[in-house]
C-alpha positions in Angstrom: 47.0 -13.2 -20.4 45.7 -12.5 -17.0 41.9 -11.1 -16.5 41.4 -11.9 -20.3 37.8 -12.7 -19.3 37.3 -10.6 -16.8 37.9 -7.7 -18.6 36.1 -8.6 -21.5 32.8 -8.4 -19.2 33.4 -5.0 -17.9 34.0 -3.7 -21.4 31.1 -5.5 -22.9 28.3 -4.5 -19.8 30.0 -0.5 -20.4 29.9 -1.1 -24.4 26.3 -2.0 -23.3 25.4 0.9 -20.6 26.7 3.4 -23.4 24.6 2.3 -26.0 21.9 2.7 -23.7 22.8 5.8 -22.8 22.9 7.3 -26.3 19.9 5.6 -27.9 17.0 7.0 -29.3 14.9 7.1 -26.0 17.5 9.2 -23.6 18.2 11.4 -26.8 14.2 11.9 -27.2 13.7 12.3 -23.4 16.4 14.8 -23.4 15.7 17.0 -25.8 11.4 16.9 -25.5 10.8 15.8 -21.9 7.9 13.5 -20.8 4.9 14.7 -19.7 1.8 13.3 -18.4 -1.6 15.5 -18.6 -4.5 14.4 -17.0 -7.4 17.3 -17.0 -10.2 16.7 -15.2 -13.7 18.7 -16.1 -17.2 18.1 -14.7 -18.3 15.3 -16.2 -15.0 14.4 -18.4 -11.3 13.8 -18.3 -8.8 14.1 -21.0 -5.1 12.5 -20.6 -2.1 12.3 -22.9 1.1 11.5 -22.7 3.6 13.1 -24.6 7.7 12.6 -24.8 7.6 9.0 -25.9 9.1 6.8 -28.9 7.8 3.3 -29.0 10.9 2.7 -31.5 13.3 4.1 -28.8 12.0 2.3 -25.9 11.9 -1.0 -28.4 15.9 -0.3 -28.7 16.7 0.2 -25.4 14.8 -2.7 -24.1 16.6 -4.8 -26.3 19.6 -3.8 -24.7 18.6 -3.5 -20.9 17.8 -7.3 -21.2 21.1 -7.8 -21.3 21.5 -6.5 -17.8 18.5 -8.8 -16.5 18.5 -12.1 -17.8 20.9 -14.3 -16.0 22.0 -16.3 -18.9 24.1 -13.3 -20.1 27.7 -12.6 -18.5 26.7 -9.0 -18.4 23.4 -9.4 -15.9 23.4 -7.8 -12.4 23.9 -11.5 -10.9 26.5 -12.8 -13.2 28.7 -9.1 -12.5 27.8 -9.5 -8.4 29.6 -13.2 -8.9 32.6 -11.4 -11.3 32.5 -8.6 -8.6 32.9 -11.1 -5.9 35.8 -12.8 -7.6 37.9 -9.9 -8.7 41.2 -8.7 -7.0 40.1 -5.5 -6.0 39.3 -3.7 -2.7 36.4 -4.3 -0.5 35.5 -1.2 -0.8 35.4 -1.2 -4.7 33.7 -4.5 -4.4 31.2 -2.8 -1.7 30.3 -0.1 -4.2 29.1 -2.9 -6.8 27.0 -4.4 -3.7 25.3 -1.4 -2.8 24.2 -0.1 -6.9 23.1 -3.8 -6.5 21.0 -3.2 -3.7 19.6 0.2 -4.8 18.3 -1.4 -7.8 16.6 -3.8 -6.0 15.5 -1.7 -3.2 13.7 0.5 -6.5 12.2 -2.5 -8.0 10.0 -2.6 -4.2 9.1 0.9 -4.5 5.4 1.5 -5.6 4.7 3.8 -8.6 2.1 6.3 -9.0 -0.5 3.8 -10.1 -3.1 1.9 -8.1 -5.1 -0.7 -9.7 -7.7 -2.3 -6.9 -6.6 -1.8 -3.0 -2.6 -2.3 -4.4 0.1 0.1 -6.0 1.9 -1.2 -8.8 6.0 -1.4 -8.0 8.5 -0.2 -10.1 10.1 -3.9 -10.8 6.4 -5.1 -11.3 5.7 -2.2 -14.0 8.9 -3.7 -15.6 8.2 -7.0 -15.5 4.5 -6.3 -17.5 6.2 -4.3 -20.2 8.9 -6.5 -20.8 7.9 -9.7 -20.4 4.2 -9.5 -21.3 4.3 -6.4 -23.9 7.8 -5.3 -25.2 10.1 -8.2 -25.3 8.5 -11.8 -24.6 4.7 -12.8 -24.6 4.2 -14.8 -20.9 0.6 -15.3 -21.4 -0.9 -13.9 -17.8 1.8 -11.0 -18.2 1.2 -10.1 -22.0 -3.1 -10.5 -20.7 -2.1 -8.0 -17.6 -0.2 -5.8 -19.9 -3.2 -6.1 -22.6 -5.5 -4.9 -19.9 -3.6 -1.8 -18.8 -3.4 -0.4 -22.4 -7.1 -0.9 -23.0 -7.9 1.4 -20.5 -6.2 5.2 -21.9 -5.6 7.1 -18.9 -4.2 3.5 -17.0 -2.2 2.5 -20.3 -1.1 6.2 -20.3 0.0 6.0 -16.2 1.4 3.1 -16.2 3.8 3.9 -19.7 4.8 6.9 -17.6 6.2 5.2 -14.8 7.2 2.3 -17.1 10.0 5.1 -18.7 10.4 6.5 -14.9 11.6 2.8 -14.4 13.9 2.7 -17.4 15.4 6.1 -16.6 16.3 4.8 -12.6 17.5 2.1 -13.8 19.8 3.2 -16.4 21.1 5.8 -13.4 22.6 2.5 -11.5 23.9 0.8 -15.3 25.7 4.2 -15.5 26.9 4.3 -11.7 28.4 0.5 -12.3 29.5 1.7 -15.6 32.0 4.1 -13.8 32.8 1.8 -11.2 34.1 -0.5 -14.1 36.3 1.6 -15.7 38.3 2.2 -12.7 38.6 -1.7 -11.8 39.2 -1.9 -15.7 42.1 0.5 -15.4 43.3 -1.1 -12.1 43.0 -4.5 -13.9 45.5 -3.0 -17.2 48.0 -1.9 -14.5 48.1 -5.2 -12.6 48.6 -6.7 -16.0 51.4 -4.5 -17.2 52.9 -5.3 -13.9 52.7 -8.7 -13.8 53.8 -9.1 -18.0 
């Protein structure tokens, strides 16, 4: 049947996007919020990060990896190739490109954390958390992750920005999901017309 592989890929993307959107990480944030409390007092400070659930984060990352690993058919890079070849309007292809550009630009945005003279970007924080702490164990990234976590205020601050980054990434994934739904309808209609 025409568009079989394309439709499968678009639907798989949407299925994984739904898993992210309906998972424990997002449900917990919607129910409880997230808050980083830092209290500075003469001679001491306290800091506390509330609202993050490690099991929810782990589940989120397990599914998020589909969107960032180029050996997977629904990675953003592979979806860009798919959209380039789809028989849809250029405007539709451009909308996908805009979401992807927006995501890549977000990765370069400085977070609220500075180590030394440099701000950590959201993309760098995601990279260190995913490939050093949560899903893989690249030696240098693991060492960096462990350094961050050993110093409570830094660990909590980068954890907070990590969660913020996941929410921003999810928003882009959901924008593509919405676009995919339009494309699926269009391809299914073309398929019916060709039958």
